[in-house]
C-alpha positions as CSV (number, residue, x, y, z in Angstrom):
1,M,46.6,-1.2,18.2
2,K,46.5,-0.6,14.5
3,F,43.4,-1.8,12.7
4,L,42.9,-2.2,9.0
5,I,39.3,-1.9,7.9
6,I,38.2,-2.9,4.4
7,G,35.2,-0.8,3.3
8,A,34.0,2.7,4.1
9,G,30.2,1.9,4.2
10,F,28.0,1.5,7.3
11,A,29.8,-1.5,8.8
12,G,33.4,-0.3,8.2
13,S,32.8,3.4,9.2
14,I,31.0,2.6,12.4
15,V,33.6,-0.1,13.4
16,A,36.3,2.5,12.7
17,R,34.7,5.2,14.8
18,E,34.1,2.9,17.8
19,L,37.7,1.5,17.7
20,V,39.3,5.0,17.7
21,E,36.9,6.0,20.5
22,A,38.4,3.1,22.4
23,G,41.9,4.5,21.8
24,H,43.1,2.5,18.7
25,Q,44.4,3.7,15.4
26,V,42.5,2.9,12.2
27,L,43.1,2.8,8.5
28,V,40.0,2.5,6.3
29,L,40.5,1.3,2.7
30,D,37.8,1.5,0.0
31,K,38.1,0.5,-3.7
32,R,35.6,3.2,-4.7
33,N,36.6,6.9,-4.8
34,H,34.1,7.9,-2.1
35,I,33.0,7.0,1.4
36,A,29.5,5.8,2.5
37,G,29.3,2.6,0.4
38,N,26.0,2.1,-1.4
39,A,24.4,4.8,0.8
40,Y,26.5,7.4,-1.0
41,D,24.5,10.5,-2.1
42,V,25.7,13.5,-4.1
43,K,24.3,16.5,-5.9
44,D,24.2,15.8,-9.6
45,E,25.4,18.4,-12.1
46,H,22.0,20.2,-11.9
47,G,22.1,20.4,-8.1
48,V,19.6,17.7,-7.3
49,L,20.6,15.4,-4.4
50,I,20.5,11.8,-5.7
51,H,21.3,8.4,-4.2
52,Q,24.0,7.1,-6.6
53,Y,23.2,3.4,-5.9
54,G,19.4,3.5,-5.6
55,P,17.1,4.7,-2.8
56,H,18.2,4.3,0.8
57,I,15.5,4.9,3.3
58,F,16.4,4.7,7.0
59,H,14.0,3.0,9.4
60,T,14.5,1.1,12.6
61,N,12.7,0.0,15.8
62,S,15.9,0.3,17.8
63,E,16.2,3.4,19.9
64,R,19.9,2.5,20.5
65,I,20.7,2.5,16.8
66,F,18.7,5.7,16.1
67,N,20.3,7.5,19.0
68,Y,23.8,6.3,17.9
69,L,23.5,7.7,14.4
70,S,21.9,10.9,15.8
71,K,25.4,11.8,17.2
72,F,26.5,12.3,13.5
73,T,23.4,13.7,11.8
74,E,20.2,15.7,12.3
75,W,17.1,14.1,10.8
76,R,14.3,14.9,8.5
77,P,11.2,12.9,9.3
78,Y,10.1,10.8,6.3
79,E,7.7,8.0,5.9
80,H,8.2,6.1,2.6
81,R,5.2,5.3,0.4
82,V,5.1,3.0,-2.6
83,L,2.6,2.3,-5.3
84,G,2.5,-0.8,-7.5
85,V,1.3,-0.5,-11.1
86,V,-1.1,-3.3,-12.3
87,D,-2.8,-3.0,-15.8
88,G,-1.9,0.7,-16.0
89,Q,-3.3,1.6,-12.6
90,A,-1.3,2.4,-9.4
91,Y,-2.3,0.8,-6.1
92,P,-1.0,1.1,-2.6
93,F,1.8,-1.3,-1.8
94,P,2.3,-3.3,0.4
95,I,-1.2,-4.6,-0.1
96,N,-3.8,-3.0,2.3
97,R,-7.5,-2.6,2.4
98,D,-7.5,0.3,0.0
99,T,-5.6,-1.9,-2.5
100,L,-8.3,-4.5,-2.4
101,N,-11.2,-2.0,-2.6
102,Q,-9.6,-0.1,-5.5
103,L,-8.5,-3.2,-7.4
104,Y,-11.7,-5.2,-7.1
105,G,-14.3,-2.4,-6.8
106,L,-15.1,-3.4,-3.2
107,D,-16.0,-1.5,-0.1
108,L,-14.5,-3.7,2.7
109,N,-14.0,-2.6,6.3
110,E,-11.1,-4.0,8.3
111,E,-12.9,-7.1,9.5
112,Q,-14.2,-7.8,6.0
113,A,-10.7,-7.3,4.5
114,A,-9.4,-10.0,6.9
115,E,-12.2,-12.3,5.8
116,Y,-11.4,-11.6,2.2
117,F,-7.7,-12.6,2.7
118,E,-8.8,-15.7,4.5
119,K,-11.2,-16.7,1.7
120,V,-8.7,-16.3,-1.2
121,R,-5.5,-17.5,0.5
122,E,-4.1,-20.9,-0.4
123,P,-3.1,-22.5,3.0
124,K,0.3,-24.1,3.1
125,E,1.0,-26.6,5.8
126,H,4.8,-26.2,5.3
127,V,5.8,-22.7,4.2
128,K,9.3,-23.2,2.6
129,S,9.5,-20.7,-0.4
130,S,8.6,-17.1,-1.1
131,E,5.8,-18.4,-3.3
132,D,4.4,-20.3,-0.3
133,V,4.5,-17.2,1.8
134,V,2.5,-15.1,-0.6
135,L,0.0,-17.7,-1.6
136,N,-0.6,-18.6,2.0
137,T,-1.3,-14.9,2.8
138,V,-3.1,-13.3,-0.2
139,G,-3.9,-16.1,-2.7
140,R,-3.2,-16.6,-6.3
141,D,-4.5,-13.5,-8.0
142,L,-2.7,-10.9,-5.9
143,Y,0.4,-13.1,-6.0
144,E,0.4,-13.0,-9.8
145,K,-0.5,-9.3,-10.0
146,F,2.0,-7.9,-7.5
147,F,4.7,-10.5,-6.6
148,L,5.3,-13.1,-9.3
149,N,6.9,-11.1,-12.1
150,Y,8.5,-8.5,-9.8
151,T,10.3,-11.3,-8.0
152,K,11.4,-12.9,-11.3
153,K,12.8,-9.6,-12.4
154,Q,14.4,-8.7,-9.1
155,W,16.1,-12.1,-8.4
156,G,16.2,-13.8,-11.8
157,L,14.4,-16.7,-10.1
158,D,10.8,-17.9,-9.6
159,P,9.5,-17.2,-6.1
160,S,9.3,-20.9,-5.6
161,E,13.1,-21.0,-5.9
162,L,13.7,-18.5,-3.1
163,K,13.6,-19.0,0.6
164,A,10.5,-17.8,2.5
165,G,12.3,-14.9,4.2
166,V,12.4,-12.8,1.0
167,A,8.6,-12.4,0.7
168,A,8.1,-12.5,4.5
169,R,9.7,-9.0,4.6
170,I,6.6,-7.5,2.9
171,P,3.6,-7.2,5.2
172,T,-0.1,-7.5,4.2
173,R,-2.5,-5.2,6.0
174,T,-6.3,-5.1,6.6
175,N,-6.2,-1.4,7.6
176,T,-5.5,1.5,5.3
177,D,-1.9,2.2,6.5
178,D,-0.1,3.0,3.2
179,R,3.4,3.4,4.7
180,Y,6.0,1.0,3.3
181,F,7.6,0.7,6.8
182,T,5.9,0.8,10.2
183,D,9.1,1.2,12.3
184,T,9.2,3.5,15.3
185,Y,11.9,5.6,13.8
186,Q,11.6,6.7,10.1
187,A,13.8,9.5,9.0
188,M,16.4,10.6,6.5
189,P,19.8,12.3,7.4
190,L,19.0,16.0,7.1
191,H,22.0,16.8,5.0
192,G,22.3,13.5,3.3
193,Y,24.1,10.2,4.0
194,T,27.5,11.3,2.7
195,A,27.5,14.2,5.2
196,M,26.7,11.8,8.0
197,F,29.5,9.4,7.0
198,E,31.9,12.4,6.9
199,N,31.0,13.1,10.5
200,I,31.4,9.4,11.5
201,L,34.9,9.3,9.9
202,K,36.0,12.7,11.1
203,H,38.6,11.8,13.8
204,P,42.3,12.4,14.0
205,K,43.0,8.7,14.5
206,I,41.0,7.6,11.4
207,Q,42.9,7.6,8.1
208,V,40.8,6.9,5.0
209,Q,42.4,5.8,1.7
210,L,40.0,5.7,-1.3
211,A,40.4,4.1,-4.8
212,T,42.5,1.4,-3.2
213,D,42.2,-2.4,-3.6
214,Y,43.0,-3.9,-0.2
215,K,44.7,-6.9,-1.8
216,D,47.1,-4.6,-3.6
217,W,47.7,-2.8,-0.3
218,L,48.4,-6.1,1.5
219,K,50.9,-7.1,-1.1
220,Q,53.1,-4.3,0.1
221,D,53.6,-6.2,3.4
222,R,52.0,-3.4,5.4
223,Q,51.7,-3.9,9.1
224,Y,48.5,-4.1,11.1
225,D,47.3,-5.9,14.3
226,H,43.7,-6.7,13.3
227,L,41.8,-6.7,10.0
228,V,38.0,-6.0,9.7
229,C,36.6,-7.1,6.4
230,T,33.2,-5.7,5.3
231,G,33.7,-6.9,1.7
232,C,32.7,-10.2,0.1
233,I,33.9,-13.1,2.3
234,D,34.4,-15.4,-0.8
235,E,36.6,-12.8,-2.4
236,F,38.7,-12.5,0.8
237,Y,39.5,-16.2,0.5
238,D,40.2,-16.0,-3.2
239,Y,37.0,-17.9,-4.0
240,K,38.6,-21.1,-2.6
241,F,35.2,-22.9,-2.6
242,G,33.7,-21.0,-5.5
243,K,31.8,-17.8,-5.8
244,L,28.8,-16.9,-3.7
245,P,26.1,-15.6,-6.0
246,Y,24.8,-12.1,-5.7
247,R,22.1,-10.1,-7.5
248,S,23.3,-6.8,-8.9
249,L,21.6,-3.7,-10.2
250,R,22.1,-1.3,-13.0
251,F,20.9,2.3,-12.3
252,E,19.5,4.6,-15.0
253,H,19.5,8.1,-13.6
254,E,17.5,10.8,-15.4
255,Y,17.2,14.5,-14.8
256,L,13.9,16.1,-15.8
257,A,14.5,19.8,-16.4
258,D,10.9,20.8,-16.9
259,T,9.3,18.7,-14.2
260,E,9.0,19.7,-10.6
261,H,7.6,16.3,-9.5
262,Y,7.5,13.2,-11.7
263,Q,5.4,11.0,-9.5
264,S,3.2,11.2,-6.4
265,V,5.2,9.1,-4.1
266,G,8.9,8.2,-3.5
267,T,8.8,4.9,-5.4
268,I,6.6,3.2,-7.9
269,N,6.9,-0.5,-8.6
270,Y,6.3,-2.0,-12.0
271,P,5.9,-5.7,-11.4
272,N,4.6,-6.7,-14.8
273,D,5.8,-4.0,-17.2
274,Y,9.2,-3.0,-18.5
275,E,12.7,-4.5,-17.7
276,F,13.2,-2.2,-14.7
277,T,11.5,-3.0,-11.3
278,R,10.9,0.5,-10.0
279,I,11.3,4.2,-10.4
280,T,12.3,6.4,-7.4
281,E,12.1,10.2,-7.3
282,F,14.7,11.5,-4.9
283,K,13.0,14.8,-3.9
284,H,10.3,12.9,-2.0
285,L,13.0,11.2,0.1
286,T,15.3,14.3,0.6
287,G,12.7,17.0,0.9
288,Q,14.9,19.1,-1.4
289,Q,13.3,22.2,-2.9
290,H,14.3,22.4,-6.6
291,P,12.4,23.5,-9.7
292,A,13.4,20.3,-11.6
293,T,13.7,16.7,-10.4
294,S,15.7,13.6,-10.8
295,I,14.6,9.9,-10.9
296,V,16.3,6.5,-11.1
297,R,15.2,3.3,-12.8
298,E,16.5,0.0,-11.4
299,Y,17.4,-2.9,-13.7
300,P,18.4,-6.1,-11.8
301,T,21.3,-7.9,-13.4
302,T,23.4,-11.0,-12.8
303,E,26.7,-9.2,-13.4
304,G,28.0,-6.2,-11.6
305,D,28.7,-5.0,-8.1
306,P,27.2,-7.3,-5.4
307,Y,24.1,-6.0,-3.9
308,Y,21.8,-8.8,-2.7
309,P,22.9,-12.1,-1.3
310,I,20.6,-14.7,-2.9
311,P,18.8,-16.7,-0.2
312,R,18.8,-20.3,-1.3
313,D,19.9,-23.5,0.6
314,E,22.8,-24.2,-1.7
315,N,24.2,-20.8,-1.1
316,E,23.9,-21.2,2.6
317,A,25.8,-24.5,2.3
318,L,28.6,-22.7,0.4
319,L,28.7,-19.9,3.0
320,K,29.2,-22.4,5.8
321,K,32.5,-23.4,4.2
322,Y,33.7,-19.9,4.2
323,K,32.4,-19.2,7.6
324,A,34.4,-22.2,8.9
325,L,37.6,-20.5,7.6
326,A,36.5,-17.2,9.2
327,D,35.9,-18.9,12.6
328,E,39.5,-20.0,12.7
329,E,40.8,-16.5,12.3
330,Q,42.3,-14.9,15.3
331,N,42.9,-11.4,14.0
332,V,40.2,-11.0,11.3
333,T,36.6,-10.0,11.8
334,F,33.9,-10.2,9.2
335,V,30.9,-7.9,9.5
336,G,28.3,-6.5,7.1
337,R,26.0,-7.6,4.3
338,L,28.7,-8.9,2.0
339,A,31.0,-10.3,4.6
340,E,28.3,-12.2,6.4
341,Y,26.2,-12.9,3.2
342,R,23.1,-11.5,4.9
343,Y,20.3,-9.4,3.5
344,Y,20.7,-6.7,6.2
345,N,18.8,-3.4,6.3
346,M,20.9,-0.4,7.1
347,D,20.0,-0.4,10.8
348,Q,20.8,-4.1,11.1
349,V,24.3,-3.4,9.7
350,V,24.7,-0.6,12.3
351,G,23.8,-3.1,15.0
352,A,26.0,-5.8,13.6
353,A,29.0,-3.3,13.5
354,L,28.4,-2.2,17.1
355,N,28.2,-5.9,18.2
356,A,31.4,-6.7,16.3
357,V,33.3,-3.9,18.0
358,D,32.2,-5.2,21.4
359,K,33.6,-8.7,20.6
360,I,36.8,-7.3,19.2
361,L,37.4,-5.2,22.4
362,E,36.6,-8.1,24.6
363,K,39.5,-10.1,23.0
364,K,41.9,-7.2,23.1
């Protein structure tokens, strides 16, 4: 069978690979001039490997997903660490015992840290919003120092206007573990994400066509048996019920010629200062040896490429209308963050793609 796949990111590339392994032919279209979607990395003009669309740090608890990607890349072990700047001082984030001790001049042990959180938290009988989640866990002062203004910048909304799941992604710890993630598998593709995607798509039965708008391609009355869409579901249906809102980002990359390292960890958050939310230094992530360095500042915006589905009840209601159309399709599959309007991590997209292929092959 001939499959048309819209998008050469994680979802599209993995679906493509699995379908050709099952004996089918695949054409992958992408409107950008490169593969790998938002995970695309490339050496800048100075030879520093950067993530064009902001930091992508791979982590998963799934042995299946890690082993699957291991067929296409070697790995560099990497545990991401983040600091949050409050009143000019940098503290471990997510909040842990060291954060409390440094911020408040305390000397708490693990049990005392748990007691501290219990004392300052504002119990919520019904946790509905992101504000509820944080106040219920760490109380008002830590909420205002680390979460409130960062959330406003990131989402353009008050935490009280966002569903609880947004804040629930960020843990609070009574120990001194300063890793951002605690997943079993934490690593970066040894030669970069783009190299990994090149390996995924390297197959004689996969054809990739870049800088191509799939709607223009479809207007030519081209033939295919099944379409896999990893792009925005509302765009696919010509915004029949209106646009699903997304939060976008503007990236300000900067090469620092006379600086070997700009900051002590991969990412530093600025919840209360500046218009940007965070600065990432790529050499921490990649392990690259280079006499200079490159950083990126992230500015959340309303307009631009879609990055983050905005988790609110009214958006879920609009999604259901589009999903009803999708459920009626016999020869179209929707998979991925944009197609499913889900805030997936990279490993979750891989899992969703593998599951989507299983369902497609069951029908065929």
